[in-house]
VMD Tcl script that draws the C-alpha trace (Angstrom):
set ca {
  {-10.73 -27.91 4.19}
  {-14.06 -29.70 4.46}
  {-15.89 -26.37 3.93}
  {-14.69 -25.05 0.59}
  {-13.54 -21.43 0.65}
  {-12.70 -19.46 -2.44}
  {-9.55 -17.50 -1.89}
  {-6.98 -15.20 -3.33}
  {-5.64 -15.38 -6.87}
  {-2.22 -16.31 -8.20}
  {0.11 -14.28 -10.40}
  {3.18 -15.03 -12.46}
  {5.48 -12.70 -14.38}
  {8.28 -13.96 -16.63}
  {10.81 -11.66 -18.31}
  {13.16 -13.30 -20.80}
  {16.49 -11.46 -20.66}
  {17.97 -12.91 -23.86}
  {16.75 -12.69 -27.46}
  {14.26 -15.39 -28.43}
  {16.90 -16.92 -30.71}
  {18.93 -17.77 -27.60}
  {16.13 -19.92 -26.15}
  {15.50 -21.55 -29.52}
  {19.14 -22.56 -29.73}
  {19.50 -23.69 -26.10}
  {16.05 -25.19 -25.42}
  {14.91 -26.04 -28.94}
  {12.00 -23.59 -29.08}
  {11.22 -19.89 -29.24}
  {8.16 -20.70 -27.13}
  {10.28 -21.29 -24.04}
  {8.57 -18.45 -22.15}
  {5.07 -19.59 -23.14}
  {5.84 -23.16 -22.04}
  {7.21 -21.99 -18.70}
  {4.19 -19.75 -18.12}
  {1.87 -22.70 -18.69}
  {3.74 -24.64 -16.01}
  {3.79 -21.65 -13.64}
  {0.03 -21.25 -13.91}
  {-0.67 -24.97 -13.51}
  {1.59 -25.12 -10.45}
  {-0.53 -22.34 -8.93}
  {-3.84 -23.83 -10.10}
  {-4.74 -24.39 -6.45}
  {-5.19 -20.62 -6.20}
  {-7.73 -20.26 -9.01}
  {-10.66 -22.19 -10.37}
  {-12.97 -19.47 -11.71}
  {-10.84 -18.24 -14.57}
  {-7.38 -17.65 -15.97}
  {-5.66 -15.11 -18.16}
  {-2.40 -14.67 -20.06}
  {-0.78 -11.64 -21.69}
  {2.48 -11.08 -23.50}
  {4.50 -8.18 -24.88}
  {7.03 -8.34 -27.71}
  {9.97 -5.96 -27.47}
  {11.19 -3.64 -30.23}
  {8.42 -4.26 -32.73}
  {8.06 -1.90 -35.70}
  {5.06 0.45 -35.95}
  {2.07 -1.41 -37.36}
  {3.26 -4.76 -35.99}
  {1.28 -6.30 -33.16}
  {3.25 -6.32 -29.94}
  {0.60 -7.07 -27.26}
  {-1.56 -10.18 -26.94}
  {-4.06 -11.31 -24.34}
  {-6.28 -14.35 -23.87}
  {-8.69 -15.13 -21.03}
  {-11.01 -18.00 -20.15}
  {-13.76 -18.96 -17.72}
  {-14.12 -22.49 -19.05}
  {-14.17 -25.43 -16.63}
  {-10.42 -25.93 -17.19}
  {-9.43 -22.33 -17.92}
  {-5.65 -22.77 -17.98}
  {-5.85 -25.66 -20.41}
  {-8.35 -23.74 -22.50}
  {-6.04 -20.71 -22.74}
  {-3.02 -22.70 -23.84}
  {-5.10 -24.83 -26.20}
  {-6.05 -21.57 -27.95}
  {-2.42 -20.44 -28.02}
  {-1.25 -23.81 -29.35}
  {-3.93 -23.72 -32.02}
  {-2.73 -20.30 -33.21}
  {0.85 -21.55 -33.34}
  {-0.02 -24.76 -35.19}
  {-2.21 -22.89 -37.66}
  {0.64 -20.48 -38.42}
  {3.13 -23.32 -38.95}
  {0.70 -25.32 -41.08}
  {0.33 -22.35 -43.41}
  {4.08 -21.60 -43.31}
  {5.94 -24.89 -42.72}
  {9.30 -23.43 -43.78}
  {9.24 -20.99 -40.85}
  {9.43 -23.61 -38.08}
  {13.00 -22.58 -37.24}
  {12.71 -18.92 -38.25}
  {12.49 -17.18 -34.88}
  {12.34 -13.67 -36.35}
  {9.34 -14.66 -38.48}
  {7.64 -16.33 -35.50}
  {8.03 -13.25 -33.33}
  {6.61 -11.02 -36.05}
  {3.69 -13.22 -37.10}
  {2.61 -15.43 -34.20}
  {0.83 -13.88 -31.19}
  {1.97 -14.58 -27.61}
  {5.60 -15.15 -28.66}
  {7.17 -12.38 -26.60}
  {9.88 -11.63 -24.07}
  {7.51 -10.38 -21.37}
  {4.69 -12.58 -20.06}
  {2.00 -12.24 -17.39}
  {-0.22 -15.05 -16.11}
  {-3.11 -15.02 -13.68}
  {-5.34 -17.64 -12.07}
  {-8.52 -16.27 -10.53}
  {-10.66 -17.14 -7.56}
  {-13.43 -14.56 -7.58}
  {-14.06 -12.77 -4.29}
  {-16.12 -9.97 -5.78}
  {-18.34 -9.64 -8.81}
  {-19.73 -12.21 -11.17}
  {-17.65 -14.91 -12.78}
  {-17.79 -13.29 -16.20}
  {-15.00 -12.97 -18.72}
  {-14.88 -9.22 -17.96}
  {-13.86 -10.04 -14.38}
  {-10.87 -12.15 -15.40}
  {-7.37 -10.70 -15.23}
  {-5.19 -9.43 -16.85}
  {-6.90 -6.11 -17.50}
  {-5.82 -4.01 -20.44}
  {-5.66 -0.22 -20.74}
  {-4.89 0.63 -24.36}
  {-3.39 3.69 -26.00}
  {-1.71 4.57 -29.31}
  {1.34 5.62 -27.33}
  {3.26 2.43 -26.66}
  {4.39 3.64 -23.22}
  {0.82 4.31 -22.08}
  {-0.42 0.79 -22.69}
  {-0.88 -0.93 -19.35}
  {-1.64 -4.56 -18.54}
  {-2.48 -5.29 -14.87}
  {-3.22 -8.45 -12.92}
  {-3.11 -9.03 -9.20}
  {-3.88 -10.98 -6.09}
  {-5.71 -8.33 -4.09}
  {-8.74 -6.75 -2.50}
  {-9.00 -3.09 -1.58}
  {-11.13 -2.07 1.40}
  {-11.52 1.57 0.28}
  {-12.86 1.18 -3.24}
  {-15.31 4.08 -2.80}
  {-12.49 6.43 -1.79}
  {-10.33 5.33 -4.72}
  {-13.28 5.74 -7.09}
  {-13.93 9.29 -5.80}
  {-10.22 10.12 -6.26}
  {-10.45 9.17 -9.92}
  {-13.57 11.31 -10.37}
  {-11.78 14.25 -8.78}
  {-8.95 13.74 -11.27}
  {-11.51 14.23 -14.04}
  {-11.87 10.57 -15.02}
  {-15.10 8.68 -15.62}
  {-14.51 5.08 -14.39}
  {-16.77 2.52 -16.06}
  {-17.55 0.71 -12.79}
  {-16.85 0.82 -9.06}
  {-14.57 -2.19 -8.70}
  {-11.11 -2.31 -7.17}
  {-9.65 -3.85 -10.33}
  {-10.81 -0.90 -12.42}
  {-9.89 1.78 -9.90}
  {-6.40 0.35 -9.32}
  {-5.63 0.10 -13.04}
  {-6.97 3.58 -13.76}
  {-5.01 5.05 -10.85}
  {-1.76 3.59 -12.17}
  {-2.77 4.56 -15.69}
  {-3.42 8.17 -14.72}
  {0.04 8.67 -13.26}
  {1.61 6.72 -16.12}
  {-0.03 9.12 -18.59}
  {1.14 12.08 -16.54}
  {4.74 10.82 -16.36}
  {4.89 10.10 -20.10}
  {3.45 13.53 -20.98}
  {6.00 15.32 -18.76}
  {8.91 13.31 -20.19}
  {7.76 13.98 -23.74}
  {7.60 17.71 -23.05}
  {11.03 17.69 -21.45}
  {12.65 15.65 -24.24}
  {11.16 17.95 -26.89}
  {12.76 20.92 -25.09}
  {16.10 19.13 -25.42}
  {15.76 19.31 -29.19}
  {14.79 15.73 -30.03}
  {12.19 14.96 -32.68}
  {8.86 13.36 -31.80}
  {10.05 10.05 -33.20}
  {13.36 10.22 -31.30}
  {11.46 10.87 -28.06}
  {9.89 7.42 -27.85}
  {12.96 5.33 -26.90}
  {14.12 8.07 -24.54}
  {10.77 8.01 -22.72}
  {11.12 4.25 -22.27}
  {14.63 4.73 -20.92}
  {13.84 7.56 -18.52}
  {10.41 6.50 -17.25}
  {10.57 5.98 -13.47}
  {8.13 3.19 -12.69}
  {8.82 3.46 -8.97}
  {7.66 7.09 -8.91}
  {4.46 6.17 -10.79}
  {3.71 3.40 -8.28}
  {4.40 5.66 -5.29}
  {1.88 8.20 -6.54}
  {-0.71 5.59 -7.56}
  {-0.55 3.44 -4.41}
  {-0.48 6.32 -1.95}
  {-4.06 5.81 -0.71}
  {-4.48 2.06 -1.27}
  {-5.87 0.17 1.72}
  {-5.81 -3.57 1.31}
  {-3.70 -6.63 0.72}
  {-2.10 -6.95 -2.69}
  {0.57 -8.37 -4.94}
  {0.07 -6.21 -8.02}
  {1.70 -7.05 -11.35}
  {1.88 -4.79 -14.37}
  {3.38 -4.62 -17.84}
  {3.93 -1.42 -19.83}
  {3.58 -1.55 -23.60}
  {7.21 -0.69 -24.34}
  {8.53 -3.47 -22.08}
  {8.84 -2.34 -18.45}
  {7.35 -4.66 -15.81}
  {6.69 -4.54 -12.07}
  {5.23 -6.44 -9.14}
  {4.28 -4.43 -6.04}
  {3.54 -5.94 -2.61}
  {1.43 -4.27 0.09}
  {3.21 -2.63 3.07}
  {2.05 -5.24 5.61}
  {3.02 -8.16 3.38}
  {-0.53 -9.55 3.54}
  {-0.43 -11.16 0.11}
  {2.65 -13.22 -0.88}
  {5.16 -12.64 -3.67}
  {8.47 -14.38 -4.49}
  {11.05 -13.81 -7.20}
  {14.07 -15.41 -8.86}
  {16.50 -14.00 -11.37}
  {19.60 -15.09 -13.26}
  {21.18 -14.14 -16.59}
  {18.32 -15.70 -18.59}
  {15.13 -14.78 -16.75}
  {13.41 -12.78 -14.04}
  {10.34 -14.55 -12.65}
  {7.87 -13.48 -9.96}
  {5.03 -15.58 -8.54}
  {2.63 -15.93 -5.63}
  {4.27 -19.16 -4.47}
  {7.90 -20.14 -4.06}
  {7.53 -23.86 -4.96}
  {6.10 -22.96 -8.37}
  {9.31 -21.11 -9.24}
  {11.51 -23.84 -7.72}
  {9.78 -26.63 -9.64}
  {9.35 -24.95 -13.02}
  {12.90 -23.55 -13.20}
  {14.60 -26.25 -11.13}
  {16.27 -23.84 -8.72}
  {17.14 -24.11 -5.05}
  {14.97 -22.92 -2.18}
  {17.65 -20.43 -1.16}
  {17.73 -18.82 -4.61}
  {14.05 -17.83 -4.57}
  {13.62 -14.63 -2.56}
  {10.57 -13.15 -0.89}
  {9.63 -9.67 -2.09}
  {9.73 -7.39 0.94}
  {6.47 -5.70 2.03}
  {5.96 -2.25 0.52}
  {8.53 -2.98 -2.17}
  {8.31 -3.55 -5.91}
  {10.55 -5.54 -8.20}
  {10.88 -3.48 -11.36}
  {12.35 -4.77 -14.62}
  {13.15 -2.10 -17.18}
  {12.94 -2.67 -20.93}
  {16.72 -3.02 -21.05}
  {16.49 -6.04 -18.72}
  {17.94 -4.37 -15.64}
  {15.94 -5.25 -12.53}
  {15.86 -3.61 -9.12}
  {13.98 -3.79 -5.84}
  {12.52 -0.41 -4.84}
  {10.68 0.68 -1.70}
  {7.35 2.14 -2.86}
  {5.51 2.45 0.45}
  {7.01 2.43 3.93}
  {6.57 -1.10 5.36}
  {4.23 -1.37 8.33}
  {4.15 -4.13 10.94}
  {4.46 -7.39 9.04}
  {1.12 -9.22 8.97}
  {1.58 -11.84 6.27}
  {-1.52 -14.00 5.88}
  {-1.35 -17.06 8.15}
  {-4.03 -18.82 6.09}
  {-1.39 -19.14 3.37}
  {0.52 -21.41 5.72}
  {-2.49 -23.28 7.08}
  {-4.20 -24.05 3.80}
  {-3.97 -21.90 0.67}
  {-0.37 -22.21 -0.53}
  {0.92 -25.54 -1.70}
  {2.43 -27.59 1.09}
  {5.49 -28.43 -1.01}
  {7.15 -25.23 0.21}
  {9.92 -26.19 2.66}
  {8.84 -23.75 5.38}
  {5.10 -24.31 4.96}
  {5.54 -28.08 5.17}
  {7.34 -27.73 8.52}
  {4.83 -25.20 9.81}
  {1.83 -27.39 9.00}
  {3.45 -30.30 10.83}
  {4.06 -27.96 13.75}
  {0.36 -27.01 13.77}
  {-0.51 -30.68 14.20}
  {2.07 -31.08 16.92}
  {0.87 -28.03 18.85}
  {-2.73 -29.21 19.07}
  {-1.95 -32.73 20.32}
  {-2.04 -31.85 24.06}
  {-5.68 -30.77 23.67}
  {-6.46 -34.04 21.89}
  {-4.77 -36.06 24.62}
  {-6.89 -34.33 27.23}
  {-10.05 -34.98 25.22}
  {-9.39 -38.74 25.02}
  {-8.27 -38.93 28.68}
  {-4.87 -40.15 27.51}
  {-6.37 -43.37 26.13}
  {-4.44 -43.72 22.87}
  {-5.04 -47.49 22.78}
  {-8.76 -46.88 22.21}
  {-8.35 -43.99 19.75}
  {-8.19 -43.96 15.96}
  {-6.52 -41.00 14.22}
  {-7.37 -39.78 10.70}
  {-7.80 -36.62 8.61}
  {-10.26 -34.92 6.25}
  {-9.62 -33.64 3.61}
  {-6.29 -34.55 1.93}
  {-4.91 -31.05 2.45}
  {-4.90 -31.76 6.21}
  {-2.46 -34.64 5.76}
  {0.64 -32.64 6.70}
  {-0.78 -31.36 10.00}
  {-1.94 -34.95 10.59}
  {1.68 -36.10 10.26}
  {2.73 -33.56 12.87}
  {-0.04 -34.68 15.20}
  {0.93 -38.36 14.84}
  {4.62 -37.60 15.34}
  {3.79 -35.88 18.62}
  {1.58 -38.83 19.63}
  {4.54 -41.12 18.98}
  {6.81 -38.90 21.04}
  {4.30 -39.02 23.89}
  {4.08 -42.82 23.70}
  {7.87 -43.23 23.53}
  {8.20 -41.26 26.73}
  {5.51 -43.38 28.40}
  {7.18 -46.57 27.18}
  {10.53 -45.44 28.53}
  {8.97 -44.70 31.93}
  {7.25 -48.12 32.01}
  {10.41 -50.02 31.06}
  {12.56 -48.16 33.58}
  {9.99 -48.68 36.34}
  {10.09 -52.48 35.85}
  {13.84 -52.55 35.39}
  {15.88 -55.69 34.74}
  {12.99 -57.95 35.79}
  {11.03 -57.13 32.66}
  {9.96 -60.16 30.63}
  {9.93 -60.39 26.87}
  {6.13 -60.58 26.96}
  {5.93 -57.38 29.04}
  {8.42 -55.64 26.74}
  {6.49 -56.73 23.63}
  {3.21 -55.50 25.12}
  {4.71 -52.11 25.93}
  {6.40 -51.67 22.55}
  {3.31 -52.79 20.64}
  {1.35 -49.68 21.66}
  {1.38 -47.12 18.85}
  {-1.04 -44.54 17.39}
  {-3.80 -46.23 15.41}
  {-3.88 -44.59 11.99}
  {-6.71 -45.25 9.53}
  {-8.06 -43.71 6.33}
  {-11.65 -43.56 7.58}
  {-13.18 -41.26 4.95}
  {-12.54 -40.85 1.24}
  {-14.13 -38.12 -0.85}
  {-16.10 -39.36 -3.86}
  {-14.72 -36.98 -6.47}
  {-17.26 -38.14 -9.08}
  {-20.35 -37.37 -6.99}
  {-22.12 -34.09 -7.74}
  {-25.03 -32.74 -5.68}
  {-27.03 -31.58 -8.68}
  {-30.44 -31.24 -6.94}
  {-30.97 -27.75 -5.54}
  {-33.93 -28.32 -3.19}
  {-32.58 -28.62 0.35}
  {-34.80 -31.57 1.30}
  {-33.52 -33.66 -1.61}
  {-30.01 -32.30 -1.75}
  {-29.14 -33.05 1.88}
  {-29.48 -36.79 1.27}
  {-26.98 -36.55 -1.58}
  {-24.59 -34.44 0.50}
  {-24.34 -37.22 3.09}
  {-22.78 -39.42 0.40}
  {-20.03 -37.04 -0.73}
  {-17.61 -39.02 1.45}
  {-17.27 -42.81 1.57}
  {-16.24 -44.38 4.88}
  {-13.96 -47.34 5.45}
  {-16.08 -49.84 7.34}
  {-14.19 -51.80 9.98}
  {-11.55 -49.08 10.45}
  {-12.99 -48.18 13.88}
  {-14.06 -50.62 16.60}
  {-17.22 -49.91 18.53}
  {-16.43 -47.83 21.59}
  {-13.25 -46.29 20.14}
  {-12.55 -42.58 20.10}
  {-12.20 -41.18 16.58}
  {-9.98 -38.13 16.04}
  {-10.31 -36.33 12.68}
  {-8.05 -33.38 11.91}
  {-9.09 -30.68 9.40}
  {-7.29 -27.54 8.16}
  {-9.99 -25.31 9.57}
  {-13.67 -25.32 10.44}
  {-15.34 -22.24 8.98}
  {-19.06 -22.76 8.47}
  {-19.33 -26.36 9.61}
  {-21.99 -27.12 7.00}
  {-20.20 -30.11 5.49}
  {-19.41 -31.46 8.95}
  {-23.03 -31.36 10.07}
  {-24.71 -32.49 6.86}
  {-22.20 -35.06 5.71}
  {-19.02 -35.95 7.59}
  {-20.34 -36.41 11.13}
  {-23.31 -38.45 9.93}
  {-21.18 -40.90 7.97}
  {-18.53 -41.15 10.70}
  {-21.27 -42.01 13.18}
  {-21.94 -45.15 11.14}
  {-18.64 -46.51 12.45}
  {-20.14 -46.34 15.99}
  {-17.27 -44.57 17.76}
  {-17.78 -43.58 21.37}
  {-16.62 -40.04 20.65}
  {-15.88 -38.09 17.47}
  {-13.30 -35.38 18.04}
  {-12.96 -32.97 15.12}
  {-9.71 -31.03 15.33}
  {-9.05 -27.76 13.50}
  {-5.38 -26.96 12.91}
  {-6.50 -23.30 12.68}
  {-8.12 -21.21 15.44}
  {-11.80 -20.21 15.38}
  {-12.61 -17.99 12.41}
  {-14.57 -15.11 13.91}
  {-14.11 -12.12 11.60}
  {-14.48 -11.53 7.85}
  {-11.51 -11.23 5.58}
  {-11.30 -8.25 3.24}
  {-7.89 -8.78 1.63}
  {-8.61 -11.48 -0.95}
  {-10.17 -14.47 0.83}
  {-13.85 -15.09 0.24}
  {-15.00 -14.90 3.87}
  {-17.17 -11.82 3.87}
  {-20.24 -12.39 6.07}
  {-20.22 -12.87 9.84}
  {-23.28 -15.10 9.98}
  {-21.50 -17.63 7.76}
  {-19.06 -18.44 10.57}
  {-20.00 -21.22 12.97}
  {-18.01 -19.43 15.69}
  {-20.21 -16.34 15.27}
  {-23.39 -18.42 15.38}
  {-22.12 -20.21 18.50}
  {-21.41 -16.92 20.30}
  {-24.84 -15.65 19.24}
  {-26.45 -18.77 20.75}
  {-24.50 -18.26 23.98}
  {-25.71 -14.66 24.25}
  {-29.30 -15.86 23.89}
  {-28.81 -18.59 26.50}
  {-27.12 -16.32 29.04}
  {-29.54 -13.42 28.62}
  {-26.93 -11.05 27.20}
  {-28.42 -10.68 23.73}
  {-28.88 -6.94 24.30}
  {-25.15 -6.54 23.55}
  {-25.95 -7.23 19.88}
  {-27.96 -4.02 19.53}
  {-25.37 -2.08 21.55}
  {-22.60 -3.17 19.18}
  {-24.79 -2.38 16.18}
  {-25.35 1.19 17.40}
  {-21.61 1.68 17.96}
  {-20.86 0.42 14.47}
  {-23.48 2.73 12.92}
  {-22.07 5.70 14.83}
  {-18.68 5.09 13.19}
  {-19.90 5.04 9.60}
  {-18.76 8.61 8.98}
  {-15.55 8.29 10.99}
  {-12.18 8.36 9.23}
  {-10.68 4.90 8.73}
  {-7.72 5.64 11.01}
  {-10.08 6.27 13.93}
  {-12.46 3.33 13.42}
  {-12.51 0.71 16.20}
  {-13.42 -2.97 15.75}
  {-16.46 -3.15 18.04}
  {-17.27 -6.71 16.98}
  {-14.58 -7.89 19.40}
  {-17.06 -7.05 22.18}
  {-19.40 -9.67 20.75}
  {-16.97 -12.49 21.62}
  {-15.41 -10.96 24.73}
  {-17.79 -12.48 27.35}
  {-16.90 -16.05 26.39}
  {-13.76 -18.16 26.44}
  {-12.57 -19.98 23.34}
  {-13.42 -23.27 25.07}
  {-17.02 -22.16 25.72}
  {-17.46 -21.23 22.08}
  {-15.91 -24.52 20.92}
  {-18.29 -26.48 23.15}
  {-21.26 -24.63 21.70}
  {-19.96 -25.25 18.17}
  {-19.89 -28.97 18.97}
  {-23.54 -28.79 20.03}
  {-24.60 -26.82 16.95}
  {-22.84 -29.15 14.54}
  {-24.06 -32.42 16.09}
  {-26.74 -33.82 13.74}
  {-30.01 -34.97 15.23}
  {-30.05 -38.65 16.09}
  {-26.29 -39.08 16.09}
  {-25.13 -41.77 18.51}
  {-21.59 -40.52 19.12}
  {-20.55 -37.66 21.34}
  {-19.10 -34.81 19.25}
  {-16.34 -32.50 20.42}
  {-14.69 -29.71 18.44}
  {-11.12 -28.65 19.22}
  {-9.51 -25.55 17.74}
  {-5.90 -24.42 17.62}
  {-5.00 -21.62 20.01}
  {-3.82 -18.25 18.73}
  {-0.59 -18.61 20.71}
  {0.20 -21.98 19.14}
  {-0.58 -20.64 15.67}
  {1.97 -17.87 16.11}
  {4.56 -20.30 17.43}
  {4.02 -22.61 14.46}
  {4.00 -19.83 11.83}
  {6.30 -17.14 13.29}
  {6.84 -15.25 10.02}
  {3.16 -15.03 9.07}
  {1.42 -13.34 11.97}
  {-1.56 -12.02 10.02}
  {-4.44 -13.36 12.13}
  {-7.28 -10.84 11.72}
  {-9.86 -13.51 10.84}
  {-9.13 -15.14 14.22}
  {-8.43 -12.10 16.44}
  {-10.02 -9.12 14.70}
  {-6.63 -7.35 14.68}
  {-6.76 -5.97 11.15}
  {-3.46 -4.82 9.60}
  {-4.98 -1.81 7.82}
  {-7.50 0.82 8.99}
  {-10.00 -0.27 6.35}
  {-10.29 -3.70 7.97}
  {-12.03 -2.29 11.05}
  {-14.52 -0.47 8.86}
  {-15.27 -3.69 6.96}
  {-15.90 -5.78 10.09}
  {-18.21 -3.14 11.56}
  {-20.10 -2.91 8.27}
  {-20.40 -6.72 8.26}
  {-22.02 -6.55 11.71}
  {-24.43 -3.86 10.50}
  {-25.36 -6.06 7.54}
  {-25.97 -9.00 9.89}
  {-28.15 -6.95 12.25}
  {-30.16 -5.43 9.41}
  {-30.57 -8.78 7.66}
  {-28.69 -7.72 4.52}
  {-27.17 -10.65 2.68}
  {-24.30 -8.74 1.11}
  {-20.59 -8.09 1.38}
  {-19.18 -5.40 3.62}
  {-16.64 -4.22 1.03}
}
mol new
graphics top color blue
foreach p $ca { graphics top sphere $p radius 0.5 }
foreach p [lrange $ca 0 end-1] q [lrange $ca 1 end] { graphics top cylinder $p $q radius 0.2 }
display resetview
């Protein structure tokens, strides 16, 4: 994506089902789980650049022995920093005690992070500062082993204020109004309540206080705790948690907005945000990695028994389509096919834009993540040409000469690598007047790849703000002197803010919004802006279930083509010699290409939860009032 967007986080949970001695004997190390977690986090590094965190729990430790460990980092390479710290602790312990290298029992007792239950998190911040306090996992400590709670997730809640007020009504005093804190405290409250009730019941049965502890661990119903805690959550989430005594869970939201996959055998249970991470790290088949159903949780008890439980009734499935377009790694079997299909679906619009003249058209892509949709686009161009060739050959018939046949067969899509990002270049000057000149050099172009008068087609994952296009890409592509530059977005126009974990919070950031605003001004319909603002303000005190997305009225007077044309005008730099055209994927084609992930609220405004409509209306109020802040 030429315009960088921060997005949702990545989670990984690993539960070792055998004693650590088993892994030492079979794999040569008691650090099998730690090693696998490092790989799981690195394989999901694409989901987090701001920070990373790791936590582990050791089972069946004696009182006074440390059984929980956590490490977090916001360094430039946070995952590497975390595991460098862990490795240093391990090496220091072995250096001081060289005879214990093969003593697994000693290692478990004396070296932190060597546990059977592990939780990893890679963070892309969508709210709050990038401080160490904002990095998952979060820890809620207690002297009762069962009441210790470690939480990490890929989520955003739209109703943080409501959740905060609920905690206050329960008698709590949350330290800040953030969804991470409110979610953890909500789970923690009902965990405390469940443990207290079990303790009271077990005491009535005649057990001593000491005998009660293992019975609490055995009888604790994690599914009931989650049902009570998640009752009023509004948002997209894949929420992972560890309990101090050894239970673990991952809960997915009822609409399936945020992804979660799991795999289990007789050695491990593993859950992650992306299927390919599990496939690659544990060398298992695509078919063996299952998707966690919306509204369900996978729960692993201390005894190693795992089960899938319905926590919240699933709603209409609205899994995030941006996962398929851009965010998840393209090595997933389904995602790879879907991205190629996105390229295929948009080719008819490209063909119309170039008047069918493939001979005088060069095809390329920016950035590298758009390569898969590029392959689909080129495959469809080849299919189109093959059909044309067949028609030409059949029309000439047996009289065709070898020269004619060669000329027909020689026509093929012209593919070039026209732009290469200079990964070493950093725009370190902050003043706009000086910085813009540096921005234009972020990409290098391949001179001679385009002949003067050619059409140049560049496909991108999506066009969000258009800033990089206007300030950098279009200017450098114009140096190749093409007749026409056609920038193709494999995603539809992004018109509405996301509030479920992707950092797209402000309407005025979107080039589609700015284009529609310009059209209203041109056509004398700007008064609709104030009308929509008043409607949004009137709904501020309305219950979420009754809130309507009035921002849809802002786009309603214009077709998608009109808005795309205006976007092309707005993004064309002054003095550019080439004609610029912007083409976006249609909503219908997106759904055909990604049939299992129909979450499209950023394109259509059809939010999967009631809180989404409140967020978009608040975003419009912020725009109208000139407030540069988030709507959630």
